N, C-alpha and C positions, 0 to 999 in steps of 0.2 A: 761848043758841047760836044763831049766825047760820044762815042756810041754806047757805053756803059751807064754814062748818064742819061742819055735817052731813054734804053731801056728801062731803067729805075722809073723813070718820070713816068712813062707809060703806064708801067706797072702800078704805081701809086695813084694815077688817075684812074685806071680800071676798077681799083680796089675803092677807091673813093666815089666815083661817080655811078658805077654799076647798081652797088646795092641802094643810091639814094633814088634811083628812077625805076628801079623793081618794086613793084606795090607789094605791100606784105599781105599774106593770105586773112582771110576774115569772113564773116558772117555777117551780112547787113540786114536787120529786120527794119520794114517801115510799116504803118498801119495807116488807112483811112476808113471813116464809117460808111457802111452801107447805110443802116438803121441804127441811131445810137440812142434813140429814145425808148423809153417804156413807161409805163404806167398804166392805171385801171387792170382791166382784166388782160392787157397785152404785156406779156411778162419775158419777151424776146428782144434782144439785139442782136446786130450782125455787123461784123466788121472784116474788112479784107486786111490780111496780113502778107506783105511782100517779104519773100527771103531771097536774098542775092549772095552768092558765092564770089568774092571778091578774092580774083587773083588764082584761085586754086579750085580743083574739084572738090566736093564734099560727099561724104557718105554718111548715112544714118543721121540726117538732118532731121530734128525732134526739136517740137514746139511746146509749150505749156505754159498755163497760167501761174506767175509766182505768188504764192500766198505767206512768203517769208518776208519780203520788202516792206518796212514798216512806214515807206513814203507812199506806197500805194495801199491803201484798205480796203480799196474797192472789191477783192476778191471774196470778203465777207458776205457780200450779197448774193453771190453766185451759189447756184446748185452745182458745183462741180462734177457730180456725177453726169449730168447732161450738159456739158460743154463740149461739145465736138468740134475739132478741126476737120475742116473737110479731106486734108491728108495729112499724113504724119509718117515721120520715119521714111524719107526718101533721099533720092540721089541727086545733085545738081553738079553739072560739068562747070568747068572754070567760065568765070562770068556769065552764068544761068542765071535768070530770074524765074522764081515762081511764086505764085498767087495762091494762099490757101484762105477758106473762109472760115471764120471763127462765127458759131451761133452760141450766144450766152443766154442760158435761162437764169431769171431773177426770181430769187426766193420771195414767195407769198409773205407781204407784210412789210416788204422795203417801201420805206418812207421817201417821200421828196427830195430830190438832191443831186447832185453830181458825184459819180463815184469813180475814181481813176483805177486801173488796173496795169500791171506790169506783164507783158508775153516775154517770155526767155526764149531762146532757142540756141541748140547748139549742132555742131556737125564735125565729124572726123576728117581731117586733112591728112593724107599720108605722104610725110615729109621722110626726107631720105634717112633720117635717123629714127624713124619710127613714127606711129601716130599720133596726131597731136589734136586735142579738143578746141574747137574754138567757139565762142560764143559771143552773143549779141540779144539786143532787147529792143523793144518798141512799146510805147504805152498807147493804151486806150481807154474808153470811159464809156458810162452809160449816164445818162440823161434820164432821171426819173421825173416825170411829171406831176405824179399822184401817188398814192400808194399803191402799191402792186396787190391786187386781190385775186383770189380764187374766182373763177367765173361759175356763175349761176347755173346749175345743170338744168337741161332744156327738159321737162317732164315728158316722160314717153306716152303718146297716147294710149287708151286703152284699145284692145283690139276690138273691131267690129262685131256686133252679134252675130251669133250663127245665121245663115240663109234657112229659111223656111224649106221643109222638105216638099217637093212639088208633087201633089196629089193628082192621079189624072182625073181629066174631064170626062163627067158623063153625058152624052148626048141623046137625047131622043130616040134617034134610028139605032144606033149602039144599044139601048135598053130592050128595044121592041125585039131586035134581032136576037138578044140573048135569052128573052122571056120565051121567043118562038122555039128556039132550038133547047130549051128546058122543056118545052111544051112536050115538043116530038120524042125527046128520049124518055120522060116519063109515060107518055101513050105509048111507046113501044115496049117499055119494060112491064107496063100493065097487061098489055096485050099478050105478052109472053106468060104471064103468069096463069091467065084466063086460061090459055090453052093446055096447061100442063095439070 
């Protein structure tokens, strides 16, 4: 085999093997329940969402509950204004994993059943030719064990009655002393009048 054939063989080998062994960049989401049940007056469910930057660093990683996927209609039971992720819009280094907590608030009146939801995520990979948006998704669910109802508010107890105002006590010695003082003053005033 000539030197030029060897060089061509090595170039072909590199062109075929290197792309096959290099992982394509991506965002991988997985989920596991922390508390996947709700019912009665408990209208919260909590999930851990793991986000993994596979092969490349990702900027602006954002998560949301997919409300357009017809295979996952569970989002209809959620009060979407009150379903926060513990962190959203973050950076991941290459092959870094981040755990995010999702606390879902279930609408009152939701009936017994299992409700599946899809969590979507995307991140921006800075490729040589410009930014590329990568997407991934995971599923989670809520098991409603009984119709979710609003808790009955605990009545506020009435305020205690006002305390009576303390009246000073009179004792016999104090009363005798007061009468004695008043008698002396009256006697003194009367004696002055008689002198005039």
